[in-house]
MIZATI-972867 format. One record per residue (C-alpha): residue number from 1; residue in three letters; x, y, z. Coordinates in nm, 2 decimals. Each point is the difference from the previous one (the first is absolute). Layout:
N
NUM / ALA / X / Y / Z
...
This chain:
317
1 / MET / 4.18 / 5.00 / -3.00
2 / SER / -0.02 / -0.29 / -0.25
3 / ALA / -0.16 / 0.03 / -0.34
4 / LEU / -0.29 / -0.23 / 0.10
5 / PRO / -0.18 / -0.05 / 0.33
6 / PRO / 0.17 / -0.28 / 0.19
7 / SER / -0.29 / -0.13 / 0.21
8 / SER / -0.18 / -0.31 / -0.14
9 / LEU / -0.32 / 0.16 / 0.14
10 / LEU / 0.02 / 0.29 / -0.25
11 / ASN / -0.14 / -0.02 / -0.35
12 / PRO / 0.31 / 0.08 / -0.21
13 / ASP / -0.20 / 0.18 / -0.26
14 / LEU / -0.19 / 0.21 / 0.25
15 / ARG / 0.27 / 0.04 / 0.26
16 / PHE / -0.24 / -0.05 / 0.29
17 / HIS / -0.18 / -0.28 / 0.17
18 / SER / -0.32 / -0.03 / -0.20
19 / TYR / -0.30 / -0.15 / 0.18
20 / GLY / -0.12 / -0.15 / -0.32
21 / THR / 0.33 / -0.18 / -0.04
22 / TRP / -0.02 / -0.12 / 0.36
23 / LEU / -0.35 / -0.14 / -0.05
24 / ARG / 0.12 / -0.19 / -0.31
25 / ARG / 0.30 / -0.14 / 0.19
26 / ARG / -0.22 / -0.11 / 0.30
27 / PHE / -0.29 / -0.15 / -0.19
28 / GLY / 0.17 / -0.11 / -0.32
29 / CYS / -0.24 / 0.18 / -0.24
30 / ARG / -0.14 / 0.34 / -0.10
31 / VAL / -0.21 / 0.13 / 0.29
32 / SER / -0.22 / 0.31 / -0.01
33 / LYS / -0.18 / 0.19 / 0.27
34 / VAL / -0.38 / 0.04 / -0.06
35 / ASN / -0.16 / 0.29 / 0.17
36 / VAL / -0.33 / -0.04 / 0.18
37 / ASP / -0.23 / 0.23 / 0.19
38 / GLY / -0.13 / -0.16 / 0.32
39 / GLY / -0.23 / 0.29 / 0.08
40 / PHE / 0.21 / 0.14 / 0.29
41 / THR / 0.03 / 0.36 / 0.12
42 / CYS / 0.26 / 0.17 / 0.21
43 / PRO / 0.01 / 0.13 / 0.36
44 / ASN / 0.09 / 0.35 / -0.13
45 / ARG / -0.31 / 0.00 / -0.21
46 / ASP / -0.27 / -0.14 / 0.22
47 / GLY / 0.06 / 0.23 / 0.30
48 / SER / 0.20 / -0.26 / 0.21
49 / LYS / 0.32 / 0.20 / -0.05
50 / GLY / -0.12 / 0.27 / -0.23
51 / VAL / -0.21 / 0.08 / -0.31
52 / GLY / 0.09 / 0.07 / -0.36
53 / GLY / 0.29 / -0.25 / -0.03
54 / CYS / 0.35 / 0.09 / -0.10
55 / ILE / 0.02 / 0.33 / -0.20
56 / TYR / 0.13 / -0.18 / -0.31
57 / CYS / -0.23 / -0.30 / 0.01
58 / ASP / -0.24 / -0.08 / -0.28
59 / ASN / 0.00 / -0.37 / -0.03
60 / SER / -0.12 / 0.01 / -0.36
61 / SER / 0.35 / 0.12 / -0.09
62 / PHE / 0.15 / -0.34 / 0.08
63 / SER / -0.30 / -0.24 / -0.01
64 / PRO / -0.08 / -0.17 / -0.33
65 / PRO / -0.36 / 0.06 / -0.12
66 / GLY / -0.10 / -0.36 / 0.07
67 / THR / 0.08 / 0.02 / 0.37
68 / GLN / -0.32 / 0.14 / 0.15
69 / PRO / -0.16 / -0.12 / 0.33
70 / ILE / -0.33 / -0.07 / -0.18
71 / VAL / 0.18 / -0.27 / -0.20
72 / THR / 0.09 / -0.32 / 0.18
73 / ILE / 0.36 / -0.07 / 0.07
74 / GLU / -0.03 / -0.32 / -0.20
75 / GLN / -0.11 / 0.20 / -0.31
76 / GLN / 0.27 / 0.26 / 0.06
77 / MET / 0.26 / -0.28 / 0.02
78 / ALA / -0.12 / -0.16 / -0.31
79 / GLU / 0.02 / 0.32 / -0.20
80 / GLY / 0.34 / 0.09 / 0.14
81 / MET / 0.14 / -0.35 / -0.07
82 / ALA / -0.13 / 0.00 / -0.35
83 / TYR / 0.17 / 0.34 / -0.07
84 / HIS / 0.34 / -0.11 / 0.14
85 / ARG / -0.02 / -0.34 / -0.18
86 / SER / -0.05 / 0.18 / -0.33
87 / ARG / 0.23 / 0.29 / 0.05
88 / LEU / 0.29 / -0.17 / 0.19
89 / ARG / -0.07 / -0.37 / -0.03
90 / SER / -0.01 / -0.03 / 0.38
91 / ARG / -0.07 / -0.34 / 0.13
92 / LYS / -0.05 / 0.06 / 0.37
93 / PHE / -0.13 / 0.30 / 0.20
94 / ILE / 0.01 / 0.18 / 0.33
95 / VAL / -0.33 / 0.17 / 0.09
96 / TYR / 0.07 / 0.35 / 0.12
97 / PHE / -0.26 / 0.16 / 0.23
98 / GLN / 0.09 / 0.35 / -0.09
99 / LYS / -0.27 / 0.26 / 0.04
100 / PHE / -0.01 / 0.19 / 0.33
101 / THR / 0.09 / -0.19 / 0.33
102 / ASN / -0.04 / -0.38 / -0.05
103 / THR / 0.03 / -0.11 / 0.36
104 / TYR / -0.26 / 0.25 / 0.12
105 / ALA / -0.28 / -0.24 / 0.07
106 / PRO / -0.09 / -0.28 / 0.24
107 / ALA / 0.22 / -0.31 / -0.02
108 / ALA / -0.30 / -0.21 / -0.13
109 / THR / -0.04 / 0.23 / -0.30
110 / LEU / 0.38 / -0.01 / -0.07
111 / ARG / 0.00 / -0.38 / 0.02
112 / ASP / -0.29 / -0.02 / -0.25
113 / LEU / 0.16 / 0.24 / -0.25
114 / TYR / 0.36 / -0.14 / 0.03
115 / GLY / -0.13 / -0.36 / -0.01
116 / ARG / -0.20 / 0.06 / -0.31
117 / ALA / 0.30 / 0.14 / -0.18
118 / LEU / 0.23 / -0.28 / 0.11
119 / ASP / -0.26 / -0.27 / -0.11
120 / HIS / 0.08 / 0.06 / -0.37
121 / PRO / 0.24 / -0.27 / -0.13
122 / ASP / 0.22 / 0.25 / -0.18
123 / VAL / 0.04 / 0.24 / 0.30
124 / LEU / 0.33 / -0.04 / 0.19
125 / GLY / -0.07 / 0.24 / 0.27
126 / ILE / -0.13 / 0.34 / 0.10
127 / SER / 0.14 / 0.35 / 0.05
128 / VAL / -0.19 / 0.23 / 0.24
129 / GLY / 0.03 / 0.37 / -0.01
130 / THR / -0.06 / 0.16 / 0.33
131 / ARG / 0.09 / 0.27 / 0.25
132 / PRO / 0.22 / -0.04 / 0.31
133 / ASP / -0.28 / 0.10 / 0.23
134 / ALA / -0.26 / -0.25 / -0.14
135 / LEU / 0.16 / -0.33 / 0.10
136 / SER / -0.19 / -0.17 / 0.28
137 / SER / 0.15 / -0.29 / 0.18
138 / GLU / -0.28 / -0.22 / -0.16
139 / ALA / 0.10 / 0.12 / -0.35
140 / ILE / 0.37 / -0.07 / 0.07
141 / GLU / -0.08 / -0.35 / 0.13
142 / LEU / -0.21 / -0.07 / -0.31
143 / LEU / 0.28 / 0.11 / -0.23
144 / THR / 0.25 / -0.21 / 0.19
145 / GLU / -0.23 / -0.30 / -0.03
146 / LEU / -0.03 / 0.04 / -0.38
147 / ALA / 0.38 / 0.07 / -0.04
148 / ARG / 0.08 / -0.35 / 0.14
149 / HIS / -0.12 / -0.15 / -0.32
150 / ARG / -0.03 / 0.28 / -0.26
151 / TYR / 0.19 / 0.31 / -0.11
152 / VAL / -0.13 / 0.30 / 0.20
153 / CYS / 0.13 / 0.35 / -0.04
154 / VAL / -0.11 / 0.30 / 0.21
155 / GLU / 0.06 / 0.34 / -0.17
156 / LEU / 0.02 / 0.27 / 0.26
157 / GLY / -0.06 / 0.36 / -0.11
158 / LEU / 0.25 / 0.21 / 0.18
159 / GLN / 0.04 / 0.26 / -0.28
160 / SER / 0.23 / 0.23 / 0.21
161 / MET / 0.22 / -0.05 / 0.30
162 / ASP / -0.06 / 0.36 / 0.11
163 / ASP / -0.29 / 0.03 / 0.25
164 / ASP / -0.06 / 0.37 / -0.10
165 / ILE / -0.06 / -0.11 / -0.36
166 / LEU / -0.23 / -0.28 / 0.11
167 / THR / -0.20 / 0.25 / 0.19
168 / ARG / -0.02 / 0.25 / -0.29
169 / ILE / -0.11 / -0.27 / -0.25
170 / ASN / -0.27 / -0.13 / 0.24
171 / ARG / 0.15 / -0.35 / 0.03
172 / GLY / -0.13 / -0.04 / 0.36
173 / HIS / 0.28 / -0.22 / 0.12
174 / THR / 0.36 / 0.06 / 0.12
175 / VAL / 0.34 / -0.14 / -0.08
176 / ALA / 0.00 / -0.17 / 0.34
177 / GLU / -0.32 / -0.18 / -0.09
178 / TYR / 0.16 / -0.12 / -0.32
179 / LEU / 0.31 / -0.13 / 0.19
180 / ASP / -0.23 / -0.18 / 0.25
181 / ALA / -0.19 / -0.16 / -0.29
182 / VAL / 0.32 / -0.13 / -0.16
183 / ALA / 0.11 / -0.14 / 0.34
184 / ARG / -0.34 / -0.18 / 0.05
185 / LEU / 0.01 / -0.15 / -0.35
186 / ALA / 0.37 / -0.10 / -0.01
187 / GLY / 0.11 / -0.36 / 0.05
188 / ARG / -0.34 / -0.15 / -0.09
189 / GLY / 0.08 / -0.12 / -0.36
190 / ILE / -0.18 / 0.31 / -0.14
191 / ALA / 0.18 / 0.19 / -0.28
192 / LEU / 0.01 / 0.37 / 0.08
193 / CYS / -0.02 / 0.29 / -0.25
194 / THR / 0.01 / 0.37 / 0.07
195 / HIS / -0.15 / 0.28 / -0.22
196 / LEU / 0.19 / 0.33 / -0.03
197 / ILE / -0.07 / 0.32 / -0.18
198 / TYR / 0.25 / 0.27 / -0.10
199 / GLY / -0.10 / 0.36 / -0.07
200 / PHE / -0.21 / 0.12 / 0.29
201 / PRO / 0.00 / 0.38 / 0.06
202 / GLY / 0.28 / 0.09 / 0.23
203 / GLU / 0.19 / -0.32 / -0.05
204 / THR / 0.36 / 0.01 / -0.10
205 / ARG / 0.20 / -0.26 / -0.20
206 / GLN / 0.23 / -0.07 / 0.30
207 / SER / -0.29 / -0.04 / 0.24
208 / PHE / -0.18 / -0.24 / -0.23
209 / LEU / 0.32 / -0.21 / -0.05
210 / LYS / 0.00 / -0.08 / 0.37
211 / SER / -0.29 / -0.23 / -0.08
212 / ALA / 0.24 / -0.23 / -0.18
213 / ASP / 0.21 / -0.02 / 0.31
214 / LEU / -0.32 / -0.08 / 0.20
215 / MET / -0.09 / -0.28 / -0.24
216 / ALA / 0.35 / -0.14 / 0.03
217 / SER / -0.04 / -0.02 / 0.38
218 / LEU / -0.32 / -0.20 / -0.02
219 / PRO / -0.10 / -0.36 / -0.10
220 / MET / -0.14 / 0.14 / -0.33
221 / ASP / -0.05 / -0.23 / -0.30
222 / SER / -0.10 / 0.25 / -0.26
223 / VAL / -0.08 / 0.37 / -0.06
224 / LYS / -0.23 / 0.20 / -0.22
225 / LEU / 0.11 / 0.35 / -0.09
226 / HIS / -0.18 / 0.26 / -0.20
227 / GLN / -0.01 / 0.38 / -0.06
228 / LEU / -0.26 / 0.21 / 0.16
229 / HIS / -0.26 / 0.09 / -0.27
230 / ALA / -0.33 / 0.18 / 0.01
231 / VAL / -0.32 / -0.13 / -0.15
232 / ALA / -0.33 / 0.18 / -0.05
233 / GLY / -0.23 / 0.02 / 0.30
234 / THR / 0.27 / -0.02 / 0.27
235 / ARG / 0.12 / 0.27 / 0.24
236 / LEU / 0.34 / -0.03 / -0.15
237 / ALA / -0.14 / 0.10 / -0.33
238 / GLU / -0.15 / 0.30 / 0.17
239 / LEU / 0.34 / 0.09 / 0.15
240 / TYR / 0.16 / -0.02 / -0.35
241 / LEU / -0.26 / 0.22 / -0.16
242 / ARG / 0.05 / 0.26 / 0.28
243 / GLY / 0.38 / -0.01 / -0.05
244 / ASP / 0.06 / -0.17 / 0.33
245 / TYR / 0.14 / -0.33 / -0.13
246 / LEU / 0.28 / 0.00 / -0.25
247 / PRO / 0.05 / -0.34 / -0.17
248 / LEU / 0.34 / -0.15 / -0.04
249 / PRO / 0.19 / 0.03 / -0.33
250 / LEU / 0.05 / -0.33 / -0.16
251 / ASP / 0.38 / 0.01 / 0.03
252 / GLU / -0.02 / 0.07 / 0.37
253 / TYR / -0.22 / -0.30 / 0.06
254 / VAL / 0.21 / -0.23 / -0.21
255 / GLY / 0.32 / 0.12 / 0.17
256 / THR / -0.15 / -0.05 / 0.34
257 / ALA / -0.14 / -0.34 / -0.08
258 / CYS / 0.35 / -0.11 / -0.10
259 / ASP / 0.15 / 0.15 / 0.31
260 / PHE / -0.26 / -0.19 / 0.20
261 / LEU / 0.09 / -0.33 / -0.18
262 / GLU / 0.37 / 0.05 / 0.06
263 / ARG / -0.07 / 0.02 / 0.38
264 / LEU / -0.24 / -0.29 / 0.01
265 / PRO / 0.14 / -0.35 / 0.06
266 / ALA / -0.02 / -0.24 / -0.29
267 / ARG / -0.20 / -0.24 / 0.22
268 / ILE / -0.31 / 0.22 / -0.03
269 / ALA / -0.20 / -0.05 / -0.32
270 / ILE / -0.14 / 0.29 / -0.19
271 / GLN / -0.37 / -0.03 / -0.08
272 / ARG / -0.05 / 0.35 / -0.15
273 / LEU / 0.20 / 0.30 / -0.09
274 / TYR / -0.26 / 0.23 / -0.15
275 / GLY / -0.37 / 0.08 / 0.04
276 / SER / -0.24 / 0.09 / -0.28
277 / ALA / -0.36 / 0.12 / -0.03
278 / PRO / -0.24 / -0.01 / -0.29
279 / VAL / 0.04 / 0.31 / -0.23
280 / ALA / -0.37 / 0.09 / 0.06
281 / ILE / 0.06 / 0.08 / 0.37
282 / ARG / 0.38 / 0.08 / 0.00
283 / VAL / 0.07 / 0.35 / 0.11
284 / ALA / 0.37 / 0.02 / 0.07
285 / PRO / 0.28 / -0.08 / -0.07
286 / ASN / -0.05 / -0.08 / -0.36
287 / TRP / 0.31 / -0.19 / -0.10
288 / ASN / -0.19 / -0.19 / -0.27
289 / LEU / 0.20 / -0.31 / 0.04
290 / LYS / -0.13 / -0.36 / 0.00
291 / ASN / 0.09 / -0.22 / 0.30
292 / ASN / 0.27 / -0.19 / -0.19
293 / GLN / 0.15 / 0.33 / -0.12
294 / MET / 0.02 / 0.13 / 0.35
295 / TRP / 0.15 / -0.33 / 0.11
296 / TYR / 0.27 / 0.03 / -0.26
297 / SER / 0.07 / 0.36 / 0.08
298 / VAL / 0.12 / -0.12 / 0.34
299 / VAL / 0.18 / -0.30 / -0.15
300 / ASN / 0.18 / 0.23 / -0.25
301 / GLU / 0.11 / 0.24 / 0.27
302 / LEU / 0.14 / -0.29 / 0.21
303 / LYS / 0.19 / -0.11 / -0.31
304 / LYS / 0.13 / 0.35 / -0.06
305 / ARG / 0.12 / 0.02 / 0.36
306 / GLY / 0.15 / -0.35 / -0.01
307 / SER / -0.19 / -0.08 / 0.31
308 / TRP / -0.27 / -0.24 / 0.13
309 / GLN / -0.23 / -0.07 / 0.29
310 / GLY / 0.20 / -0.03 / 0.32
311 / CYS / 0.33 / 0.11 / -0.14
312 / LEU / 0.05 / 0.25 / 0.29
313 / VAL / -0.10 / -0.24 / 0.28
314 / ASP / 0.06 / -0.36 / -0.10
315 / GLN / 0.34 / -0.09 / 0.14
316 / ASP / 0.06 / -0.30 / -0.23
317 / ASP / -0.02 / 0.23 / -0.31
């Protein structure tokens, strides 16, 4: 291997294809994602597919305090944009419909919410977090229509490519449904992102790494990866307190994240490598690292190895 990653897609300092770098290249300025809560629920919460939601899910662990359904999305956007302008000097924004399942509503409701987000002059597009089993034909047609003129990304929560794990964590959908959703979305001008989690009980490193091979086989534009972590009030926290869930050690997660990147083609951008939760509700693991420290734990391990994203699969390397 060479001393530096050879692909022009890879950030030479990070040694992987950073989504932030991709956004800057595409839009010519600093772009930030602004989270909003559109007031959605999930089919594995309301009884359609199940109740209680995923065993690890407490959306307060990844939703900023200002994103609440009782606050209009316009106010949420204004507060989020002000924060990113001040902190990062961002000039343009992507509105991220994050909390719960953001296509799980009638098409008229989706059109209203997405349209209000796109009406802001500083908004370049939208990113829509959803589940593979909650994409109606009407929702896909709406997203396709919007993508003809604006940036539209659909973020599909797969989490695991093992159906047994999906059942145990109460996801309420299968890998086959995920693959069907990808096929229905592909070729429509919609950017595709997949969410994956490492560290489920019963999961091995090698079984998880097969998900990199799966991503490589699909028309995927970006990936979000994070460790399984338990927050207060979830069934996963109960499992931890009973001794039935053992969190990953930090070095195991960092090593596996690097293994994953090495097997992931450089064409796929990395939106996230680590998940965090507020200290007040965090149960385990307690690595006590800030997001940028975790980011650079992975970067430093790649440098130590002399490797980079895609080094094991990209033939032109």
